C-alpha positions in Angstrom: 362.7 98.1 108.4 359.0 97.9 107.3 359.9 96.1 104.1 362.1 93.5 105.8 359.7 90.6 105.4 359.6 87.1 103.9 363.0 85.4 104.0 364.5 88.5 105.8 361.9 88.6 108.6 363.0 88.2 112.2 364.6 90.1 115.1 367.6 87.8 115.6 370.2 87.4 112.8 371.3 84.0 114.2 367.8 82.7 113.9 367.6 83.9 110.3 371.0 82.4 109.5 370.0 79.0 110.9 366.7 79.2 108.9 368.6 80.0 105.7 371.1 77.2 106.3 368.3 74.7 106.9 366.7 75.7 103.6 370.1 75.3 101.9 370.4 71.8 103.3 367.4 70.8 101.3 368.7 72.2 98.0 372.5 72.3 97.9 374.0 69.1 96.4 377.2 69.3 98.4 378.4 71.0 101.7 375.6 73.6 102.3 377.6 74.6 105.4 380.7 75.6 103.3 382.1 79.0 104.0 384.8 81.0 102.3 386.9 82.1 105.3 389.1 85.2 105.0 392.0 86.1 107.2 395.1 88.3 106.9 398.8 87.5 107.5 401.3 89.5 109.5 401.9 91.7 106.4 398.2 92.4 106.0 398.0 90.2 102.9 394.5 88.6 102.6 394.1 84.8 102.5 391.0 82.8 101.9 389.9 79.2 101.8 386.8 77.0 102.1 386.0 75.4 105.4 382.9 73.8 106.9 380.9 75.7 109.4 379.9 73.3 112.2 377.5 75.4 114.3 375.5 78.6 114.4 375.2 79.4 118.1 373.1 82.2 119.7 376.1 84.5 119.6 378.6 83.1 117.0 379.6 80.9 114.2 381.9 77.9 114.9 384.3 75.9 112.7 387.2 73.5 113.6 390.8 73.2 112.3 394.4 72.5 113.2 395.8 75.2 115.4 399.1 75.0 113.5 397.4 75.7 110.1 398.0 79.0 108.2 394.4 80.1 108.9 394.8 79.5 112.6 398.1 81.3 112.8 396.6 84.3 111.0 393.5 84.3 113.3 395.8 84.1 116.3 397.7 87.1 115.0 394.8 89.4 114.3 391.9 88.0 116.4 389.6 88.8 113.4 388.1 87.0 110.4 385.3 87.2 107.9 383.5 84.7 105.8 380.8 84.4 103.1 378.3 81.6 102.7 376.9 81.4 99.2 374.1 79.1 98.0 373.7 79.0 94.2 370.5 76.9 94.5 368.8 79.6 96.7 370.6 82.6 95.1 371.4 83.9 98.5 374.5 84.6 100.6 375.4 85.6 104.2 378.5 87.7 104.9 380.0 87.9 108.4 382.8 90.0 109.9 383.9 89.7 113.5 386.3 88.8 116.3 387.5 85.3 116.9 388.2 83.2 120.0 389.1 79.5 120.4 386.5 76.9 121.1 388.2 74.2 123.2 387.2 71.9 126.0 384.1 69.8 126.1 382.4 71.2 123.0 385.6 70.6 120.9 385.9 67.2 122.4 382.3 66.3 121.6 382.6 67.5 118.0 385.9 65.6 117.5 384.3 62.4 118.8 381.4 62.8 116.4 383.8 62.6 113.4 384.5 59.3 111.6 387.5 57.4 113.0 389.5 58.0 109.8 388.9 61.7 110.1 390.0 61.7 113.7 393.2 59.8 112.9 393.8 62.1 110.0 393.7 65.1 112.3 396.5 63.6 114.2 398.5 62.6 111.1 398.3 65.9 109.2 400.7 68.7 109.9 398.3 71.1 108.2 399.7 73.8 105.8 403.3 72.4 106.2 405.2 71.1 103.2 404.7 67.4 102.4 407.1 65.3 100.3 404.4 62.9 99.0 401.0 61.4 99.5 402.8 58.1 100.3 404.5 59.9 103.3 401.1 61.1 104.5 399.5 57.7 104.3 402.5 56.2 106.1 401.9 58.7 108.9 398.2 57.8 109.1 399.2 54.1 109.4 401.7 54.9 112.2 399.1 57.1 114.1 396.5 54.3 113.6 398.8 51.8 115.3 399.7 54.2 118.0 396.3 55.8 118.9 394.0 52.8 118.3 390.2 52.9 117.6 389.3 55.8 120.0 391.9 58.6 119.8 391.5 61.6 122.0 391.3 65.1 120.4 394.8 66.3 119.6 395.9 69.3 121.7 396.7 71.2 118.5 393.2 70.7 117.0 390.0 72.5 118.0 387.5 75.2 117.1 387.2 78.9 116.5 384.1 81.0 117.3 383.5 84.1 115.2 381.5 86.7 117.2 380.1 88.9 114.5 380.1 92.7 114.5 378.4 92.7 111.1 376.1 90.2 109.4 374.8 90.9 105.9 371.9 88.9 104.3 371.8 89.1 100.5 369.3 87.7 98.0 369.4 87.9 94.3 366.9 90.3 92.7 365.7 90.8 89.1 367.9 93.1 86.9 370.6 93.0 89.6 368.4 94.9 92.0 369.4 92.7 94.9 368.0 92.8 98.4 370.7 93.5 101.1 370.2 93.9 104.8 373.2 94.7 107.1 372.9 93.9 110.8 375.5 95.7 113.0 376.2 95.4 116.7 375.6 98.7 118.5 377.6 99.8 121.6 374.9 98.4 123.9 375.3 95.0 122.2 371.9 95.3 120.5 371.5 94.9 116.7 370.7 97.6 114.2 369.5 96.7 110.7 369.9 98.8 107.6 368.9 98.1 104.0 371.8 98.6 101.5 371.7 99.5 97.9 372.4 96.6 95.6 
């Protein structure tokens, strides 16, 4: 680990991840917190999509969604997920694999309240991942929900967060001539982290 310095320096992978995200917030033109989230369905077929990471905690990565969505159903089925965060402006990425639990209660309520009113109403109106006959139908449902829920809707019971508790975190940075730098952090049996340099 003697050569793990500069952008890779540190003894806590969550601190490094927060530092990299903060740097990306200064350089990425759109959604520096976007992650490509991967899950598998009941047949083991992989599925991936972009979502927005909302928090890097001291022990996990949190995002929010509709619990009726395809990604939520796949997470509930396996209890596992992975994601990659890639920043073209920094030529870096973070890969995470881990187990997933729901984030409900006060934290989910607080995040829901922080969203714009239209986004909160949209969460109520959208039956995420379900077939939709037209955009007109969706907008009509938004109008109906707006009239019903008013200007301060509570968090829907079918909407909340997921926390990915990683078993692996890989930090990757582009290197000249494709000789990239890669460091893999893994959780040991005693819950401490081990770090290993990987070949590019």
